[in-house]
Every structure is written in structure tokens, then in C-alpha cells.
C-alpha positions as CSV (number, residue, x, y, z in Angstrom):
1,X,28.2,16.9,-16.2
2,X,26.9,13.3,-16.7
3,X,27.5,11.0,-13.8
4,X,29.2,7.6,-14.6
5,X,27.1,4.5,-13.9
6,X,28.6,2.5,-11.1
7,X,27.8,-1.0,-12.6
8,X,27.7,-3.9,-10.2
9,X,30.8,-6.1,-10.2
10,X,30.3,-9.9,-10.6
11,X,30.1,-10.5,-6.8
12,X,27.6,-7.7,-6.4
13,X,25.5,-8.9,-9.3
14,X,25.5,-12.5,-7.8
15,X,24.6,-11.2,-4.4
16,X,21.8,-8.8,-5.7
17,X,20.2,-11.6,-7.8
18,X,20.4,-14.1,-5.0
19,X,18.9,-11.6,-2.6
20,X,16.0,-10.9,-5.0
21,X,15.3,-14.5,-5.7
22,X,15.5,-15.6,-2.0
23,X,13.3,-12.7,-0.8
24,X,10.7,-13.4,-3.6
25,X,10.7,-17.1,-3.0
26,X,10.4,-16.8,0.8
27,X,7.5,-14.3,0.6
28,X,5.7,-16.4,-2.1
29,X,6.1,-19.5,0.0
30,X,4.7,-17.9,3.1
31,X,1.9,-16.3,1.2
32,X,0.9,-19.7,-0.4
33,X,1.0,-21.4,3.0
34,X,-1.2,-18.6,4.6
35,X,-3.6,-18.9,1.7
36,X,-3.8,-22.7,2.1
37,X,-3.9,-22.9,5.8
38,X,-5.7,-19.7,6.9
39,X,-7.5,-18.5,3.8
40,X,-5.8,-15.2,3.6
41,X,-2.8,-13.6,1.9
42,X,0.2,-12.5,3.8
43,X,-0.9,-8.8,3.4
44,X,-4.1,-9.5,5.3
45,X,-2.2,-11.4,8.0
46,X,0.1,-8.4,8.4
47,X,-2.8,-6.1,8.9
48,X,-4.3,-8.3,11.6
49,X,-0.9,-8.6,13.4
50,X,-0.5,-4.8,13.4
51,X,-3.9,-4.3,14.8
52,X,-3.5,-7.0,17.4
53,X,-0.3,-5.2,18.7
54,X,-1.9,-1.7,18.8
55,X,-3.5,-0.3,21.9
56,X,-7.1,-1.5,22.2
57,X,-6.5,-3.3,18.8
58,X,-7.2,-0.1,16.9
59,X,-5.2,2.0,14.5
60,X,-5.9,5.0,12.4
61,X,-6.0,3.8,8.7
62,X,-3.3,6.1,7.6
63,X,-1.0,4.7,10.4
64,X,-1.9,1.2,9.5
65,X,-1.0,1.9,5.9
66,X,2.4,3.3,6.9
67,X,3.0,0.3,9.3
68,X,2.3,-2.2,6.6
69,X,4.1,-0.4,3.8
70,X,0.9,-0.2,1.9
71,X,-0.7,2.6,-0.2
72,X,-3.9,4.1,1.3
73,X,-6.0,2.8,-1.6
74,X,-4.5,-0.7,-1.3
75,X,-5.1,-0.8,2.4
76,X,-8.7,0.6,1.9
77,X,-9.4,-2.3,-0.4
78,X,-7.9,-4.9,2.0
79,X,-9.9,-3.4,4.9
80,X,-13.1,-3.7,2.9
81,X,-12.4,-7.4,2.4
82,X,-11.4,-7.9,6.0
83,X,-14.5,-6.1,7.1
84,X,-16.7,-8.3,4.9
85,X,-15.1,-11.3,6.6
86,X,-16.0,-9.8,10.0
87,X,-12.3,-9.6,11.0
88,X,-12.1,-5.8,11.3
89,X,-14.5,-2.9,11.5
90,X,-13.9,0.7,10.5
91,X,-15.0,3.6,12.6
92,X,-15.0,7.4,11.9
93,X,-12.1,9.1,13.7
94,X,-13.4,11.4,16.4
95,X,-10.7,13.9,16.0
96,X,-10.7,14.1,12.1
97,X,-13.8,13.8,10.1
98,X,-11.9,12.6,7.1
99,X,-10.0,9.9,9.0
100,X,-11.0,6.3,9.9
101,X,-9.9,3.9,12.5
102,X,-9.5,0.2,11.9
103,X,-10.5,-2.1,14.8
104,X,-9.6,-5.7,15.1
105,X,-12.8,-7.6,16.0
106,X,-12.8,-10.6,18.3
107,X,-13.4,-12.8,15.3
108,X,-10.4,-11.2,13.6
109,X,-8.3,-11.8,16.7
110,X,-9.4,-15.5,16.8
111,X,-8.6,-15.9,13.1
112,X,-5.2,-14.4,13.7
113,X,-4.6,-16.7,16.8
114,X,-5.5,-19.7,14.7
115,X,-3.2,-18.7,11.8
116,X,-0.2,-17.6,13.8
117,X,1.3,-20.9,14.9
118,X,1.4,-22.3,11.3
119,X,2.8,-19.0,9.9
120,X,5.4,-18.8,12.6
121,X,6.4,-22.4,11.9
122,X,6.7,-21.5,8.2
123,X,8.9,-18.6,8.9
124,X,11.1,-20.8,11.2
125,X,11.2,-23.7,8.7
126,X,11.9,-21.6,5.6
127,X,14.2,-18.9,7.0
128,X,15.7,-19.6,10.5
129,X,16.2,-23.3,10.3
130,X,18.3,-22.8,7.1
131,X,20.7,-20.4,8.9
132,X,23.3,-20.8,11.6
133,X,23.0,-18.6,14.7
134,X,25.9,-16.5,13.3
135,X,24.0,-16.1,10.0
136,X,20.8,-15.0,11.9
137,X,22.9,-12.4,13.6
138,X,24.4,-11.3,10.3
139,X,21.0,-11.1,8.6
140,X,19.7,-9.0,11.5
141,X,22.5,-6.6,11.3
142,X,22.4,-6.3,7.6
143,X,18.6,-5.8,7.6
144,X,18.9,-3.1,10.3
145,X,21.6,-1.3,8.4
146,X,19.6,-1.4,5.2
147,X,16.5,-0.2,6.9
148,X,18.2,2.6,8.7
149,X,19.7,3.7,5.3
150,X,16.4,3.5,3.4
151,X,14.4,5.3,6.1
152,X,16.8,8.1,7.1
153,X,15.9,11.7,6.6
């Protein structure tokens, strides 16, 4: 038995396309601003943030990949660039010979601390300032619902 395609109705199509365009435009804008102001793409900023929030500013590479939604190979490439900049270092995992741990260096933490105010201002200006408090609440609830649905089971 062939399932029938549940095509989007006109309202759903408009919503879908607006969501895609807005998400893409926001991330591109934030990425350009981080590149201009801090010399790093948003993906590198996200890695530094995740490490800064981790105990002792260290995470197993596989956990860091999961936390950033990155593939292992993409994270490895980014880590090599961040290591070359002196912002992180990689250490062998003491409990697993195949694993590595990424550690945020003091220089990486200082770079993140310098980049964060501008990035947060960009998020505020491009997202939250455009929304009413009620819309922020709606966006939060919608985002949580989507995340729960997409990560269940």
C-alpha cells in the first residue's frame, strides 16, 4: 500500500518558507558578525562556549561533537584550527586510548570573553528586539516542542 503524500496547505507552506528564510538569515548574519568582529565562524564560537561551560573547561571530543550537533570529522577539523590558534588543546583520554579530550586554553577563554558581548548584542538585536515578550514566550515553547519531538526515542 502506497501512502498518500500529505502536501502542505498554503498557510503551512508560507510558514515553512518563512521559518527557513528567517533561520538561515539569522544564522548567516550572526556568522558574518562573528567573522568580522572576532575572526571566527559561529561554529567555532559554539565550540568555545561549550568548552567554557564544561567542568574544568574540558569535554571528550565525541561529547563535544554531540553537544554542537557536528559530525566527528567536522569537529576534528575545527579542533585542529582552534588548536593552531592556541584556543584549545587536545589530550588523550585516560580511560579510552582511542578518545581525545578538548580543553579550552586560557587564550581561548580570553578570545571567547572578548567575542561574547558583541555576539550577545547581535542575538538580542536580530532576534529578541524584533519580538514582543509574548512572541519570545511563543518561540520558546515552539522550539522546545520541536526539540522534544525531534530528539525523542
